[in-house]
Gaussian input, Z-matrix of N, CA and C with variables (Angstrom, degrees):
# hf/3-21g

backbone

0 1
 N
 C     1     B1
 C     2     B2     1     A1
 N     3     B3     2     A2     1     D1
 C     4     B4     3     A3     2     D2
 C     5     B5     4     A4     3     D3
 N     6     B6     5     A5     4     D4
 C     7     B7     6     A6     5     D5
 C     8     B8     7     A7     6     D6
 N     9     B9     8     A8     7     D7
 C    10    B10     9     A9     8     D8
 C    11    B11    10    A10     9     D9
 N    12    B12    11    A11    10    D10
 C    13    B13    12    A12    11    D11
 C    14    B14    13    A13    12    D12
 N    15    B15    14    A14    13    D13
 C    16    B16    15    A15    14    D14
 C    17    B17    16    A16    15    D15
 N    18    B18    17    A17    16    D16
 C    19    B19    18    A18    17    D17
 C    20    B20    19    A19    18    D18
 N    21    B21    20    A20    19    D19
 C    22    B22    21    A21    20    D20
 C    23    B23    22    A22    21    D21
 N    24    B24    23    A23    22    D22
 C    25    B25    24    A24    23    D23
 C    26    B26    25    A25    24    D24
 N    27    B27    26    A26    25    D25
 C    28    B28    27    A27    26    D26
 C    29    B29    28    A28    27    D27
 N    30    B30    29    A29    28    D28
 C    31    B31    30    A30    29    D29
 C    32    B32    31    A31    30    D30
 N    33    B33    32    A32    31    D31
 C    34    B34    33    A33    32    D32
 C    35    B35    34    A34    33    D33
 N    36    B36    35    A35    34    D34
 C    37    B37    36    A36    35    D35
 C    38    B38    37    A37    36    D36
 N    39    B39    38    A38    37    D37
 C    40    B40    39    A39    38    D38
 C    41    B41    40    A40    39    D39
 N    42    B42    41    A41    40    D40
 C    43    B43    42    A42    41    D41
 C    44    B44    43    A43    42    D42
 N    45    B45    44    A44    43    D43
 C    46    B46    45    A45    44    D44
 C    47    B47    46    A46    45    D45
 N    48    B48    47    A47    46    D46
 C    49    B49    48    A48    47    D47
 C    50    B50    49    A49    48    D48
 N    51    B51    50    A50    49    D49
 C    52    B52    51    A51    50    D50
 C    53    B53    52    A52    51    D51
 N    54    B54    53    A53    52    D52
 C    55    B55    54    A54    53    D53
 C    56    B56    55    A55    54    D54
 N    57    B57    56    A56    55    D55
 C    58    B58    57    A57    56    D56
 C    59    B59    58    A58    57    D57
 N    60    B60    59    A59    58    D58
 C    61    B61    60    A60    59    D59
 C    62    B62    61    A61    60    D60
 N    63    B63    62    A62    61    D61
 C    64    B64    63    A63    62    D62
 C    65    B65    64    A64    63    D63
 N    66    B66    65    A65    64    D64
 C    67    B67    66    A66    65    D65
 C    68    B68    67    A67    66    D66
 N    69    B69    68    A68    67    D67
 C    70    B70    69    A69    68    D68
 C    71    B71    70    A70    69    D69
 N    72    B72    71    A71    70    D70
 C    73    B73    72    A72    71    D71
 C    74    B74    73    A73    72    D72
 N    75    B75    74    A74    73    D73
 C    76    B76    75    A75    74    D74
 C    77    B77    76    A76    75    D75
 N    78    B78    77    A77    76    D76
 C    79    B79    78    A78    77    D77
 C    80    B80    79    A79    78    D78
 N    81    B81    80    A80    79    D79
 C    82    B82    81    A81    80    D80
 C    83    B83    82    A82    81    D81
 N    84    B84    83    A83    82    D82
 C    85    B85    84    A84    83    D83
 C    86    B86    85    A85    84    D84
 N    87    B87    86    A86    85    D85
 C    88    B88    87    A87    86    D86
 C    89    B89    88    A88    87    D87
 N    90    B90    89    A89    88    D88
 C    91    B91    90    A90    89    D89
 C    92    B92    91    A91    90    D90
 N    93    B93    92    A92    91    D91
 C    94    B94    93    A93    92    D92
 C    95    B95    94    A94    93    D93
 N    96    B96    95    A95    94    D94
 C    97    B97    96    A96    95    D95
 C    98    B98    97    A97    96    D96
 N    99    B99    98    A98    97    D97
 C   100   B100    99    A99    98    D98
 C   101   B101   100   A100    99    D99
 N   102   B102   101   A101   100   D100
 C   103   B103   102   A102   101   D101
 C   104   B104   103   A103   102   D102
 N   105   B105   104   A104   103   D103
 C   106   B106   105   A105   104   D104
 C   107   B107   106   A106   105   D105
 N   108   B108   107   A107   106   D106
 C   109   B109   108   A108   107   D107
 C   110   B110   109   A109   108   D108
 N   111   B111   110   A110   109   D109
 C   112   B112   111   A111   110   D110
 C   113   B113   112   A112   111   D111
 N   114   B114   113   A113   112   D112
 C   115   B115   114   A114   113   D113
 C   116   B116   115   A115   114   D114
 N   117   B117   116   A116   115   D115
 C   118   B118   117   A117   116   D116
 C   119   B119   118   A118   117   D117
 N   120   B120   119   A119   118   D118
 C   121   B121   120   A120   119   D119
 C   122   B122   121   A121   120   D120
 N   123   B123   122   A122   121   D121
 C   124   B124   123   A123   122   D122
 C   125   B125   124   A124   123   D123
 N   126   B126   125   A125   124   D124
 C   127   B127   126   A126   125   D125
 C   128   B128   127   A127   126   D126
 N   129   B129   128   A128   127   D127
 C   130   B130   129   A129   128   D128
 C   131   B131   130   A130   129   D129
 N   132   B132   131   A131   130   D130
 C   133   B133   132   A132   131   D131
 C   134   B134   133   A133   132   D132
 N   135   B135   134   A134   133   D133
 C   136   B136   135   A135   134   D134
 C   137   B137   136   A136   135   D135
 N   138   B138   137   A137   136   D136
 C   139   B139   138   A138   137   D137
 C   140   B140   139   A139   138   D138
 N   141   B141   140   A140   139   D139
 C   142   B142   141   A141   140   D140
 C   143   B143   142   A142   141   D141
 N   144   B144   143   A143   142   D142
 C   145   B145   144   A144   143   D143
 C   146   B146   145   A145   144   D144
 N   147   B147   146   A146   145   D145
 C   148   B148   147   A147   146   D146
 C   149   B149   148   A148   147   D147
 N   150   B150   149   A149   148   D148
 C   151   B151   150   A150   149   D149
 C   152   B152   151   A151   150   D150
 N   153   B153   152   A152   151   D151
 C   154   B154   153   A153   152   D152
 C   155   B155   154   A154   153   D153
 N   156   B156   155   A155   154   D154
 C   157   B157   156   A156   155   D155
 C   158   B158   157   A157   156   D156
 N   159   B159   158   A158   157   D157
 C   160   B160   159   A159   158   D158
 C   161   B161   160   A160   159   D159
 N   162   B162   161   A161   160   D160
 C   163   B163   162   A162   161   D161
 C   164   B164   163   A163   162   D162
 N   165   B165   164   A164   163   D163
 C   166   B166   165   A165   164   D164
 C   167   B167   166   A166   165   D165
 N   168   B168   167   A167   166   D166
 C   169   B169   168   A168   167   D167
 C   170   B170   169   A169   168   D168
 N   171   B171   170   A170   169   D169
 C   172   B172   171   A171   170   D170
 C   173   B173   172   A172   171   D171
 N   174   B174   173   A173   172   D172
 C   175   B175   174   A174   173   D173
 C   176   B176   175   A175   174   D174
 N   177   B177   176   A176   175   D175
 C   178   B178   177   A177   176   D176
 C   179   B179   178   A178   177   D177
 N   180   B180   179   A179   178   D178
 C   181   B181   180   A180   179   D179
 C   182   B182   181   A181   180   D180
 N   183   B183   182   A182   181   D181
 C   184   B184   183   A183   182   D182
 C   185   B185   184   A184   183   D183
 N   186   B186   185   A185   184   D184
 C   187   B187   186   A186   185   D185
 C   188   B188   187   A187   186   D186
 N   189   B189   188   A188   187   D187
 C   190   B190   189   A189   188   D188
 C   191   B191   190   A190   189   D189
 N   192   B192   191   A191   190   D190
 C   193   B193   192   A192   191   D191
 C   194   B194   193   A193   192   D192
 N   195   B195   194   A194   193   D193
 C   196   B196   195   A195   194   D194
 C   197   B197   196   A196   195   D195
 N   198   B198   197   A197   196   D196
 C   199   B199   198   A198   197   D197
 C   200   B200   199   A199   198   D198
 N   201   B201   200   A200   199   D199
 C   202   B202   201   A201   200   D200
 C   203   B203   202   A202   201   D201
 N   204   B204   203   A203   202   D202
 C   205   B205   204   A204   203   D203
 C   206   B206   205   A205   204   D204
 N   207   B207   206   A206   205   D205
 C   208   B208   207   A207   206   D206
 C   209   B209   208   A208   207   D207
 N   210   B210   209   A209   208   D208
 C   211   B211   210   A210   209   D209
 C   212   B212   211   A211   210   D210
 N   213   B213   212   A212   211   D211
 C   214   B214   213   A213   212   D212
 C   215   B215   214   A214   213   D213
 N   216   B216   215   A215   214   D214
 C   217   B217   216   A216   215   D215
 C   218   B218   217   A217   216   D216
 N   219   B219   218   A218   217   D217
 C   220   B220   219   A219   218   D218
 C   221   B221   220   A220   219   D219
 N   222   B222   221   A221   220   D220
 C   223   B223   222   A222   221   D221
 C   224   B224   223   A223   222   D222
 N   225   B225   224   A224   223   D223
 C   226   B226   225   A225   224   D224
 C   227   B227   226   A226   225   D225
 N   228   B228   227   A227   226   D226
 C   229   B229   228   A228   227   D227
 C   230   B230   229   A229   228   D228
 N   231   B231   230   A230   229   D229
 C   232   B232   231   A231   230   D230
 C   233   B233   232   A232   231   D231
 N   234   B234   233   A233   232   D232
 C   235   B235   234   A234   233   D233
 C   236   B236   235   A235   234   D234
 N   237   B237   236   A236   235   D235
 C   238   B238   237   A237   236   D236
 C   239   B239   238   A238   237   D237
 N   240   B240   239   A239   238   D238
 C   241   B241   240   A240   239   D239
 C   242   B242   241   A241   240   D240
 N   243   B243   242   A242   241   D241
 C   244   B244   243   A243   242   D242
 C   245   B245   244   A244   243   D243
 N   246   B246   245   A245   244   D244
 C   247   B247   246   A246   245   D245
 C   248   B248   247   A247   246   D246
 N   249   B249   248   A248   247   D247
 C   250   B250   249   A249   248   D248
 C   251   B251   250   A250   249   D249
 N   252   B252   251   A251   250   D250
 C   253   B253   252   A252   251   D251
 C   254   B254   253   A253   252   D252
 N   255   B255   254   A254   253   D253
 C   256   B256   255   A255   254   D254
 C   257   B257   256   A256   255   D255
 N   258   B258   257   A257   256   D256
 C   259   B259   258   A258   257   D257
 C   260   B260   259   A259   258   D258
 N   261   B261   260   A260   259   D259
 C   262   B262   261   A261   260   D260
 C   263   B263   262   A262   261   D261
 N   264   B264   263   A263   262   D262
 C   265   B265   264   A264   263   D263
 C   266   B266   265   A265   264   D264
 N   267   B267   266   A266   265   D265
 C   268   B268   267   A267   266   D266
 C   269   B269   268   A268   267   D267
 N   270   B270   269   A269   268   D268
 C   271   B271   270   A270   269   D269
 C   272   B272   271   A271   270   D270
 N   273   B273   272   A272   271   D271
 C   274   B274   273   A273   272   D272
 C   275   B275   274   A274   273   D273
 N   276   B276   275   A275   274   D274
 C   277   B277   276   A276   275   D275
 C   278   B278   277   A277   276   D276
 N   279   B279   278   A278   277   D277
 C   280   B280   279   A279   278   D278
 C   281   B281   280   A280   279   D279
 N   282   B282   281   A281   280   D280
 C   283   B283   282   A282   281   D281
 C   284   B284   283   A283   282   D282
 N   285   B285   284   A284   283   D283
 C   286   B286   285   A285   284   D284
 C   287   B287   286   A286   285   D285
 N   288   B288   287   A287   286   D286
 C   289   B289   288   A288   287   D287
 C   290   B290   289   A289   288   D288
 N   291   B291   290   A290   289   D289
 C   292   B292   291   A291   290   D290
 C   293   B293   292   A292   291   D291
 N   294   B294   293   A293   292   D292
 C   295   B295   294   A294   293   D293
 C   296   B296   295   A295   294   D294
 N   297   B297   296   A296   295   D295
 C   298   B298   297   A297   296   D296
 C   299   B299   298   A298   297   D297
 N   300   B300   299   A299   298   D298
 C   301   B301   300   A300   299   D299
 C   302   B302   301   A301   300   D300
 N   303   B303   302   A302   301   D301
 C   304   B304   303   A303   302   D302
 C   305   B305   304   A304   303   D303
 N   306   B306   305   A305   304   D304
 C   307   B307   306   A306   305   D305
 C   308   B308   307   A307   306   D306

   B1=1.4475
   B2=1.5259
   B3=1.2842
   B4=1.4666
   B5=1.5214
   B6=1.3232
   B7=1.4573
   B8=1.5244
   B9=1.3212
   B10=1.4536
   B11=1.5212
   B12=1.3203
   B13=1.4601
   B14=1.5192
   B15=1.3221
   B16=1.4599
   B17=1.5171
   B18=1.3174
   B19=1.4630
   B20=1.5172
   B21=1.3164
   B22=1.4635
   B23=1.5193
   B24=1.3136
   B25=1.4613
   B26=1.5289
   B27=1.3302
   B28=1.4621
   B29=1.5265
   B30=1.3402
   B31=1.4556
   B32=1.5121
   B33=1.3258
   B34=1.4572
   B35=1.5249
   B36=1.3406
   B37=1.4527
   B38=1.5197
   B39=1.3259
   B40=1.4581
   B41=1.5191
   B42=1.3322
   B43=1.4514
   B44=1.5162
   B45=1.3128
   B46=1.4620
   B47=1.5173
   B48=1.3325
   B49=1.4598
   B50=1.5251
   B51=1.3198
   B52=1.4567
   B53=1.5217
   B54=1.3299
   B55=1.4669
   B56=1.5274
   B57=1.3246
   B58=1.4591
   B59=1.5206
   B60=1.3350
   B61=1.4652
   B62=1.5178
   B63=1.3180
   B64=1.4556
   B65=1.5197
   B66=1.3206
   B67=1.4651
   B68=1.5256
   B69=1.3042
   B70=1.4621
   B71=1.5223
   B72=1.3368
   B73=1.4645
   B74=1.5216
   B75=1.3095
   B76=1.4644
   B77=1.5204
   B78=1.3013
   B79=1.4635
   B80=1.5294
   B81=1.3115
   B82=1.4622
   B83=1.5230
   B84=1.3136
   B85=1.4625
   B86=1.5198
   B87=1.3120
   B88=1.4608
   B89=1.5229
   B90=1.3100
   B91=1.4531
   B92=1.5127
   B93=1.3140
   B94=1.4626
   B95=1.5300
   B96=1.3231
   B97=1.4637
   B98=1.5260
   B99=1.3383
   B100=1.4593
   B101=1.5232
   B102=1.3215
   B103=1.4607
   B104=1.5162
   B105=1.3024
   B106=1.4545
   B107=1.5173
   B108=1.3256
   B109=1.4598
   B110=1.5197
   B111=1.3041
   B112=1.4507
   B113=1.5237
   B114=1.3078
   B115=1.4560
   B116=1.5269
   B117=1.3287
   B118=1.4722
   B119=1.5289
   B120=1.3228
   B121=1.4638
   B122=1.5229
   B123=1.3025
   B124=1.4504
   B125=1.5125
   B126=1.3198
   B127=1.4656
   B128=1.5196
   B129=1.3267
   B130=1.4606
   B131=1.5174
   B132=1.3103
   B133=1.4565
   B134=1.5192
   B135=1.3275
   B136=1.4637
   B137=1.5229
   B138=1.3078
   B139=1.4627
   B140=1.5189
   B141=1.3145
   B142=1.4605
   B143=1.5174
   B144=1.3316
   B145=1.4638
   B146=1.5145
   B147=1.3114
   B148=1.4521
   B149=1.5163
   B150=1.3163
   B151=1.4520
   B152=1.5141
   B153=1.2993
   B154=1.4619
   B155=1.5296
   B156=1.3332
   B157=1.4698
   B158=1.5234
   B159=1.3272
   B160=1.4605
   B161=1.5319
   B162=1.3290
   B163=1.4631
   B164=1.5330
   B165=1.3333
   B166=1.4672
   B167=1.5329
   B168=1.3358
   B169=1.4675
   B170=1.5286
   B171=1.3406
   B172=1.4660
   B173=1.5249
   B174=1.3251
   B175=1.4577
   B176=1.5242
   B177=1.3392
   B178=1.4625
   B179=1.5275
   B180=1.3088
   B181=1.4621
   B182=1.5262
   B183=1.3333
   B184=1.4697
   B185=1.5298
   B186=1.3326
   B187=1.4620
   B188=1.5247
   B189=1.3353
   B190=1.4604
   B191=1.5277
   B192=1.3218
   B193=1.4624
   B194=1.5273
   B195=1.3297
   B196=1.4640
   B197=1.5260
   B198=1.3394
   B199=1.4646
   B200=1.5253
   B201=1.3352
   B202=1.4623
   B203=1.5266
   B204=1.3336
   B205=1.4660
   B206=1.5268
   B207=1.3266
   B208=1.4657
   B209=1.5247
   B210=1.3451
   B211=1.4557
   B212=1.5234
   B213=1.3201
   B214=1.4584
   B215=1.5209
   B216=1.3309
   B217=1.4580
   B218=1.5276
   B219=1.3030
   B220=1.4594
   B221=1.5234
   B222=1.3301
   B223=1.4563
   B224=1.5294
   B225=1.3031
   B226=1.4595
   B227=1.5296
   B228=1.3335
   B229=1.4512
   B230=1.5179
   B231=1.2930
   B232=1.4551
   B233=1.5094
   B234=1.3339
   B235=1.4599
   B236=1.5177
   B237=1.2978
   B238=1.4592
   B239=1.5239
   B240=1.3258
   B241=1.4591
   B242=1.5248
   B243=1.3153
   B244=1.4660
   B245=1.5177
   B246=1.3250
   B247=1.4524
   B248=1.5180
   B249=1.3077
   B250=1.4545
   B251=1.5238
   B252=1.2980
   B253=1.4668
   B254=1.5237
   B255=1.3165
   B256=1.4701
   B257=1.5174
   B258=1.3245
   B259=1.4646
   B260=1.5200
   B261=1.3350
   B262=1.4609
   B263=1.5207
   B264=1.3175
   B265=1.4672
   B266=1.5262
   B267=1.3255
   B268=1.4618
   B269=1.5170
   B270=1.3285
   B271=1.4672
   B272=1.5284
   B273=1.3191
   B274=1.4675
   B275=1.5338
   B276=1.3206
   B277=1.4604
   B278=1.5249
   B279=1.3257
   B280=1.4556
   B281=1.5183
   B282=1.3457
   B283=1.4604
   B284=1.5261
   B285=1.3336
   B286=1.4617
   B287=1.5285
   B288=1.3352
   B289=1.4578
   B290=1.5140
   B291=1.3248
   B292=1.4680
   B293=1.5283
   B294=1.3349
   B295=1.4598
   B296=1.5258
   B297=1.3318
   B298=1.4514
   B299=1.5273
   B300=1.3245
   B301=1.4602
   B302=1.5310
   B303=1.3298
   B304=1.4703
   B305=1.5133
   B306=1.3454
   B307=1.4713
   B308=1.5062
   A1=107.85
   A2=116.77
   A3=122.68
   A4=107.67
   A5=116.30
   A6=121.27
   A7=106.81
   A8=115.57
   A9=121.56
   A10=108.49
   A11=116.41
   A12=121.72
   A13=113.48
   A14=117.86
   A15=121.47
   A16=108.07
   A17=116.71
   A18=120.73
   A19=109.83
   A20=115.39
   A21=121.70
   A22=107.55
   A23=117.05
   A24=120.87
   A25=113.18
   A26=116.93
   A27=120.91
   A28=112.69
   A29=117.71
   A30=119.92
   A31=111.99
   A32=115.92
   A33=120.19
   A34=110.50
   A35=114.36
   A36=122.86
   A37=106.77
   A38=116.31
   A39=119.03
   A40=110.67
   A41=113.99
   A42=122.45
   A43=107.23
   A44=117.18
   A45=121.33
   A46=107.29
   A47=116.71
   A48=120.06
   A49=110.41
   A50=115.25
   A51=122.78
   A52=107.39
   A53=118.08
   A54=119.13
   A55=111.08
   A56=115.24
   A57=122.33
   A58=107.58
   A59=116.31
   A60=120.50
   A61=113.05
   A62=117.02
   A63=120.52
   A64=108.82
   A65=115.80
   A66=118.08
   A67=111.12
   A68=115.19
   A69=120.00
   A70=109.66
   A71=116.63
   A72=120.68
   A73=110.33
   A74=116.23
   A75=120.76
   A76=108.30
   A77=116.13
   A78=121.02
   A79=108.44
   A80=117.28
   A81=118.90
   A82=111.34
   A83=116.32
   A84=121.24
   A85=107.89
   A86=115.99
   A87=122.13
   A88=112.22
   A89=117.20
   A90=120.77
   A91=110.65
   A92=115.59
   A93=121.45
   A94=113.29
   A95=118.16
   A96=121.12
   A97=114.01
   A98=117.88
   A99=121.16
   A100=109.16
   A101=115.96
   A102=120.87
   A103=110.07
   A104=116.30
   A105=122.48
   A106=107.24
   A107=117.55
   A108=121.52
   A109=108.87
   A110=115.42
   A111=121.51
   A112=109.43
   A113=115.82
   A114=122.03
   A115=108.85
   A116=118.73
   A117=120.17
   A118=110.48
   A119=115.47
   A120=119.52
   A121=109.48
   A122=115.81
   A123=122.71
   A124=110.43
   A125=115.35
   A126=119.94
   A127=109.35
   A128=114.42
   A129=119.97
   A130=109.35
   A131=114.83
   A132=122.00
   A133=107.55
   A134=116.19
   A135=120.69
   A136=108.90
   A137=114.97
   A138=122.51
   A139=108.20
   A140=116.17
   A141=120.61
   A142=110.80
   A143=115.29
   A144=121.06
   A145=106.34
   A146=115.95
   A147=121.75
   A148=106.96
   A149=116.40
   A150=120.94
   A151=109.92
   A152=116.26
   A153=122.21
   A154=111.48
   A155=115.29
   A156=119.39
   A157=109.91
   A158=116.58
   A159=120.82
   A160=111.63
   A161=117.41
   A162=122.12
   A163=113.46
   A164=118.39
   A165=120.94
   A166=112.62
   A167=117.73
   A168=119.87
   A169=111.58
   A170=116.90
   A171=120.28
   A172=110.50
   A173=117.57
   A174=121.32
   A175=109.77
   A176=116.95
   A177=119.75
   A178=111.33
   A179=118.25
   A180=120.59
   A181=110.44
   A182=116.92
   A183=121.03
   A184=110.59
   A185=117.13
   A186=121.13
   A187=110.27
   A188=117.00
   A189=121.66
   A190=110.57
   A191=117.15
   A192=120.87
   A193=110.71
   A194=117.75
   A195=121.64
   A196=110.55
   A197=116.51
   A198=120.04
   A199=111.20
   A200=116.57
   A201=120.93
   A202=110.91
   A203=116.22
   A204=121.27
   A205=111.34
   A206=116.88
   A207=121.73
   A208=112.91
   A209=117.35
   A210=121.09
   A211=113.06
   A212=117.13
   A213=122.30
   A214=110.17
   A215=115.94
   A216=120.33
   A217=108.72
   A218=115.64
   A219=121.31
   A220=111.15
   A221=115.21
   A222=120.45
   A223=106.81
   A224=117.48
   A225=120.40
   A226=107.98
   A227=115.25
   A228=123.30
   A229=107.88
   A230=117.13
   A231=120.30
   A232=108.98
   A233=115.16
   A234=120.36
   A235=110.30
   A236=115.16
   A237=121.63
   A238=107.23
   A239=115.92
   A240=122.23
   A241=107.47
   A242=116.17
   A243=121.81
   A244=108.70
   A245=116.55
   A246=121.88
   A247=113.12
   A248=117.35
   A249=121.27
   A250=108.86
   A251=115.96
   A252=120.79
   A253=109.62
   A254=115.73
   A255=120.68
   A256=108.95
   A257=115.11
   A258=119.85
   A259=110.30
   A260=115.64
   A261=123.88
   A262=107.38
   A263=117.85
   A264=120.62
   A265=113.48
   A266=117.62
   A267=121.15
   A268=113.94
   A269=117.90
   A270=122.92
   A271=109.88
   A272=117.29
   A273=122.09
   A274=112.86
   A275=118.33
   A276=122.07
   A277=112.83
   A278=117.28
   A279=122.09
   A280=110.31
   A281=116.49
   A282=122.52
   A283=109.72
   A284=115.93
   A285=122.14
   A286=108.36
   A287=116.30
   A288=120.91
   A289=106.75
   A290=116.40
   A291=122.22
   A292=107.76
   A293=115.63
   A294=122.13
   A295=108.35
   A296=116.12
   A297=122.63
   A298=107.86
   A299=116.25
   A300=121.33
   A301=109.55
   A302=115.59
   A303=121.89
   A304=111.54
   A305=115.10
   A306=121.02
   A307=109.34
   D1=138.87
   D2=174.14
   D3=-117.64
   D4=129.55
   D5=177.04
   D6=-111.65
   D7=111.95
   D8=-178.36
   D9=-82.71
   D10=120.65
   D11=-173.28
   D12=-104.82
   D13=-15.07
   D14=-179.71
   D15=-158.26
   D16=123.84
   D17=179.12
   D18=-136.31
   D19=143.51
   D20=171.98
   D21=-158.05
   D22=-174.41
   D23=-176.69
   D24=-65.47
   D25=-20.60
   D26=-178.00
   D27=-86.70
   D28=-17.72
   D29=-178.87
   D30=155.82
   D31=-155.14
   D32=-177.00
   D33=-155.22
   D34=162.18
   D35=172.52
   D36=-123.05
   D37=144.88
   D38=-179.88
   D39=-147.89
   D40=160.67
   D41=171.83
   D42=-111.24
   D43=128.38
   D44=173.20
   D45=-84.54
   D46=132.39
   D47=-175.49
   D48=-129.52
   D49=144.86
   D50=173.50
   D51=-122.63
   D52=127.11
   D53=-179.37
   D54=-73.67
   D55=146.44
   D56=172.43
   D57=-126.32
   D58=153.57
   D59=-176.64
   D60=-65.33
   D61=-41.25
   D62=-179.28
   D63=-151.66
   D64=156.56
   D65=179.81
   D66=-64.13
   D67=143.10
   D68=178.76
   D69=-75.35
   D70=137.95
   D71=176.71
   D72=-67.62
   D73=-42.93
   D74=178.82
   D75=-92.50
   D76=147.57
   D77=177.92
   D78=-95.98
   D79=94.68
   D80=-178.17
   D81=-68.06
   D82=151.78
   D83=175.81
   D84=-81.35
   D85=106.03
   D86=-177.09
   D87=-101.91
   D88=5.20
   D89=-177.69
   D90=98.60
   D91=167.31
   D92=-174.91
   D93=-67.03
   D94=-27.63
   D95=-174.31
   D96=-96.67
   D97=1.90
   D98=-176.94
   D99=-122.58
   D100=131.60
   D101=177.89
   D102=-133.98
   D103=157.86
   D104=171.73
   D105=-94.28
   D106=131.68
   D107=-178.70
   D108=-153.23
   D109=166.87
   D110=178.31
   D111=-89.86
   D112=145.56
   D113=175.85
   D114=-60.65
   D115=143.89
   D116=177.15
   D117=-53.99
   D118=148.06
   D119=-179.03
   D120=-132.88
   D121=172.40
   D122=-179.58
   D123=123.59
   D124=-177.77
   D125=178.95
   D126=-66.57
   D127=131.81
   D128=-179.30
   D129=-149.00
   D130=155.39
   D131=172.40
   D132=-111.02
   D133=144.00
   D134=178.30
   D135=-110.12
   D136=129.53
   D137=176.74
   D138=-120.12
   D139=151.15
   D140=-179.88
   D141=-107.07
   D142=135.95
   D143=168.41
   D144=-117.32
   D145=123.72
   D146=177.04
   D147=-125.44
   D148=117.07
   D149=-178.60
   D150=137.80
   D151=-171.22
   D152=-175.43
   D153=-62.09
   D154=140.33
   D155=175.94
   D156=-62.16
   D157=-28.33
   D158=176.73
   D159=-57.64
   D160=-23.45
   D161=-176.84
   D162=-101.88
   D163=9.31
   D164=-174.19
   D165=-67.77
   D166=-23.42
   D167=178.09
   D168=-58.61
   D169=-36.01
   D170=178.62
   D171=-64.50
   D172=-35.82
   D173=177.63
   D174=-66.68
   D175=-42.98
   D176=178.54
   D177=-65.39
   D178=-34.43
   D179=175.87
   D180=-65.26
   D181=-39.96
   D182=177.50
   D183=-66.22
   D184=-38.43
   D185=176.97
   D186=-61.80
   D187=-46.67
   D188=179.57
   D189=-60.21
   D190=-43.53
   D191=178.96
   D192=-63.12
   D193=-40.86
   D194=179.06
   D195=-63.27
   D196=-47.07
   D197=179.88
   D198=-60.68
   D199=-42.60
   D200=178.22
   D201=-62.18
   D202=-44.15
   D203=-178.54
   D204=-62.62
   D205=-37.49
   D206=-177.51
   D207=-90.07
   D208=-3.06
   D209=-179.89
   D210=68.77
   D211=32.10
   D212=-179.58
   D213=-100.21
   D214=145.58
   D215=179.92
   D216=-115.90
   D217=125.81
   D218=-179.74
   D219=-91.00
   D220=146.09
   D221=169.98
   D222=-73.08
   D223=162.47
   D224=175.77
   D225=-83.26
   D226=57.18
   D227=-177.08
   D228=-152.88
   D229=117.96
   D230=175.41
   D231=-147.92
   D232=157.89
   D233=-174.99
   D234=-125.85
   D235=139.06
   D236=171.95
   D237=-105.70
   D238=117.91
   D239=178.78
   D240=-102.78
   D241=112.68
   D242=-175.96
   D243=-85.58
   D244=116.97
   D245=-174.13
   D246=-89.70
   D247=-17.09
   D248=175.72
   D249=-151.62
   D250=172.34
   D251=179.66
   D252=-93.67
   D253=133.44
   D254=176.46
   D255=-92.54
   D256=146.22
   D257=175.84
   D258=-69.70
   D259=-37.33
   D260=177.65
   D261=-164.05
   D262=179.27
   D263=-175.25
   D264=-68.32
   D265=-11.15
   D266=178.11
   D267=-99.50
   D268=1.69
   D269=-178.66
   D270=-63.89
   D271=114.61
   D272=-175.53
   D273=-77.75
   D274=-5.20
   D275=177.61
   D276=-93.60
   D277=5.41
   D278=-176.97
   D279=-69.12
   D280=141.12
   D281=-179.19
   D282=-129.20
   D283=124.87
   D284=-179.99
   D285=-134.25
   D286=133.21
   D287=168.05
   D288=-100.06
   D289=130.70
   D290=-179.13
   D291=-109.01
   D292=119.69
   D293=179.53
   D294=-100.90
   D295=118.07
   D296=-179.41
   D297=-106.54
   D298=116.94
   D299=-177.26
   D300=-86.67
   D301=132.66
   D302=-175.17
   D303=-96.08
   D304=151.78
   D305=174.17
   D306=-76.28

């Protein structure tokens, strides 16, 4: 899962996340760049992208149009949940759920 925390025309910042079944009682030393944290929460909409990752921009354009049509405002925070592994960015069998967090 990738949680995008800052996006603009120049690029983006994200946190790579791996789900765990339950929080660990002990805080293992995972190194300076790895932390244990909770997945973002709050009101969100889930959208599906099915097809090549190369084509995901069209899905984001459709999401933006939907939000505009419904008068909804998104936080600058969204998550891509990868449901399967792609062979490459052109793999048309790729499945991603996109979680858009609302203000």
